[in-house]
C-alpha atoms as one frame of an Amber mdcrd trajectory, in Angstrom:
protein
 177.144  84.610  40.977 177.794  83.378  44.515 176.616  79.970  45.627 173.527
  81.163  47.436 172.752  77.722  48.817 175.942  77.721  50.851 174.551  80.624
  52.862 171.509  78.762  54.145 172.286  78.299  57.820 169.132  77.604  59.806
 165.493  78.537  60.153 166.485  81.968  61.462 167.857  82.891  58.025 164.532
  82.251  56.237 161.255  84.153  56.508 157.833  83.407  54.991 155.308  85.570
  53.169 151.719  84.371  52.924 149.500  86.624  50.753 145.884  86.181  51.829
 142.465  87.385  50.757 139.297  86.070  52.381 141.062  83.066  53.928 139.766
  83.045  57.511 138.907  79.344  57.154 142.430  78.162  56.294 144.912  80.827
  57.355 145.232  79.795  61.009 146.219  76.232  60.156 148.619  77.358  57.409
 150.316  79.830  59.767 150.654  77.341  62.612 152.199  74.731  60.345 154.526
  77.279  58.742 155.688  78.442  62.164 156.657  74.871  62.961 159.147  75.213
  60.111 160.196  78.875  60.422 160.320  81.431  63.224 159.349  84.406  61.066
 156.005  84.291  59.268 154.270  87.301  57.729 150.695  87.314  56.449 149.745
  90.143  54.107 145.967  90.508  54.293 145.019  92.058  50.988 141.895  93.931
  52.046 139.844  90.956  53.258 136.299  91.521  54.487 136.426  88.624  56.935
 138.586  87.658  59.926 141.679  86.636  57.965 143.975  89.090  59.770 142.667
  88.160  63.226 143.008  84.426  62.595 146.556  84.920  61.320 147.562  86.890
  64.434 145.971  84.300  66.717 148.093  81.632  65.014 151.279  83.601  65.668
 151.944  85.440  62.414 153.063  88.989  61.971 150.347  90.703  59.910 150.260
  93.614  57.478 146.815  94.690  56.248 146.139  96.469  52.976 143.167  98.804
  53.600 141.701  97.710  50.271 142.303  94.869  47.845 145.362  95.602  45.707
 145.974  92.186  44.148 148.081  89.147  44.973 151.145  90.631  43.282 151.063
  93.714  45.475 150.552  91.567  48.579 153.648  89.528  47.704 155.699  92.652
  47.048 154.615  94.147  50.377 155.910  91.012  52.088 159.182  90.949  50.135
 159.898  94.599  50.981 159.158  93.919  54.652 161.679  91.088  54.939 164.281
  92.705  52.676 164.749  95.402  55.289 165.410  92.730  57.930 168.355  90.991
  56.284 166.980  87.470  55.877 168.866  85.290  53.399 165.774  83.704  51.857
 162.061  84.451  51.639 159.551  81.646  51.104 156.201  82.471  49.484 153.249
  80.148  49.929 149.490  80.383  49.470 147.019  80.862  52.304 144.462  78.264
  51.198 146.345  75.124  52.212 147.322  74.185  48.666 151.011  74.328  49.625
 152.377  72.150  52.410 154.569  74.137  54.834 156.183  70.830  55.757 157.786
  70.850  52.296 159.744  74.071  52.880 162.702  71.805  53.712 162.635  70.585
  50.108 163.450  74.105  48.931 166.224  74.462  51.485 167.782  71.160  50.501
 167.788  72.080  46.817 169.290  75.485  47.651 172.110  73.842  49.571 173.169
  71.974  46.434 172.504  74.723  43.895 173.773  78.097  42.736 170.246  79.202
  41.741 168.636  82.219  43.403 164.965  81.504  42.708 163.316  78.193  43.531
 159.824  77.357  42.320 157.695  74.367  43.169 156.667  71.961  40.454 153.601
  69.740  40.669 154.207  68.251  37.232 155.899  65.102  38.571 152.557  63.920
  39.958 149.511  65.107  38.041 147.033  62.668  39.555 145.481  65.302  41.826
 145.464  68.179  39.336 142.181  68.957  37.532 142.526  68.194  33.780 141.808
  71.749  32.604 144.357  73.218  35.006 146.888  70.645  33.836 146.437  71.672
  30.193 146.617  75.380  30.980 149.700  74.921  33.184 151.562  73.016  30.500
 150.728  75.553  27.805 151.616  78.608  29.905 154.785  77.006  31.267 156.011
  76.263  27.757 155.393  79.850  26.631 156.947  81.415  29.716 159.972  79.094
  29.669 160.683  80.223  26.114 160.458  83.875  27.176 162.718  83.262  30.169
 165.284  81.257  28.214 165.292  78.444  30.756 163.042  75.475  31.413 160.467
  76.015  34.172 158.047  73.047  34.268 155.370  74.665  36.463 155.446  78.442
  36.061 151.995  78.809  37.639 153.060  77.448  41.031 153.016  80.061  43.776
 155.165  78.062  46.221 158.586  79.709  45.870 161.790  80.664  47.665 163.856
  83.708  46.707 167.361  84.696  47.696 167.470  88.254  49.045 169.985  89.111
  46.319 167.278  89.103  43.649 164.405  90.639  45.660 165.122  94.268  44.595
 164.964  93.147  40.961 161.456  91.685  41.235 159.618  94.483  43.040 158.153
  96.053  39.911 155.654  94.752  37.409 152.035  93.659  37.614 149.884  93.809
  40.717 147.692  90.724  40.384 148.219  87.052  39.493 150.294  87.921  36.434
 152.980  89.227  38.788 154.021  85.659  39.574 154.766  85.162  35.879 156.528
  88.496  35.569 158.735  87.666  38.548 160.202  84.767  36.556 160.860  87.008
  33.563 162.489  89.716  35.692 164.765  87.163  37.358 165.738  85.520  34.069
 166.553  88.802  32.353 168.794  89.772  35.248 170.751  86.543  34.784 169.418
  84.601  37.763 168.983  80.866  37.481 165.658  79.310  38.408 165.535  75.835
  39.928 162.401  73.683  40.204 161.547  71.815  43.405 159.139  68.829  43.292
 156.195  69.400  45.637 152.916  67.672  46.376 149.764  68.415  44.407 147.089
  69.377  46.934 143.555  70.458  46.087 141.065  70.675  48.924 138.009  72.926
  49.060 139.732  76.118  48.003 137.954  78.321  45.481 140.352  79.790  42.958
 140.540  83.586  42.928 141.732  83.467  39.334 139.169  84.809  36.864 139.496
  82.526  33.809 138.720  85.103  31.105 140.129  88.251  32.676 143.356  86.670
  33.888 143.910  84.778  30.632 143.668  88.091  28.792 146.231  89.552  31.221
 148.545  86.623  30.503 148.423  87.096  26.739 148.966  90.858  27.097 152.001
  90.142  29.264 153.422  87.665  26.769 152.857  90.075  23.882 154.628  92.869
  25.731 157.728  90.795  26.418 157.732  89.217  22.981 157.968  92.687  21.510
 160.831  93.492  23.867 158.991  96.195  25.746 158.845  94.462  29.124 162.051
  95.827  30.607
């Protein structure tokens, strides 16, 4: 495959997708800081009942609103489709709650410049001091299982801070519609022969309340793993 990193030219070749649900408190700050790094920032408001969309527009983002909640996976795919039609080389995905630092987008770009990978995923596993113990255990377990399924080592498969080359975007537009989509994206990319590179990022936990439902989403994870283990995930 082509050396995708060699095609990174400037901030005009990269666009951002920020999936958001009920994030009126944080979204304005996240958008403003992201726009200091990139000129093109899209917020996909996934059916919020607050002022998420308005705050995002005020901060300078382009906004797409889902009339009702469809899940984080669908919000990400809406954003990927939007930018795919506009010929950007890379799309960065980051969360709306402030857990990802827009200032670290340059880390992804720098790794891309020196790599032939097409999917770059943040890893917080180099500094676990700020990660809650339970989340640390779950991350390690899931990452080990998913890495085995993907056939390549991915230290932090649960990290939502990512950068994708446009070349692979059409191959990751299927699959699940909620949090399990982020896992399935890695499997889709791996099975299509794309290499995944990890990018060290900061571990940031503020006052965000996780939207992940521990029991329901764990069940989804195991169903996903069982499906691919049996070879029926294509």
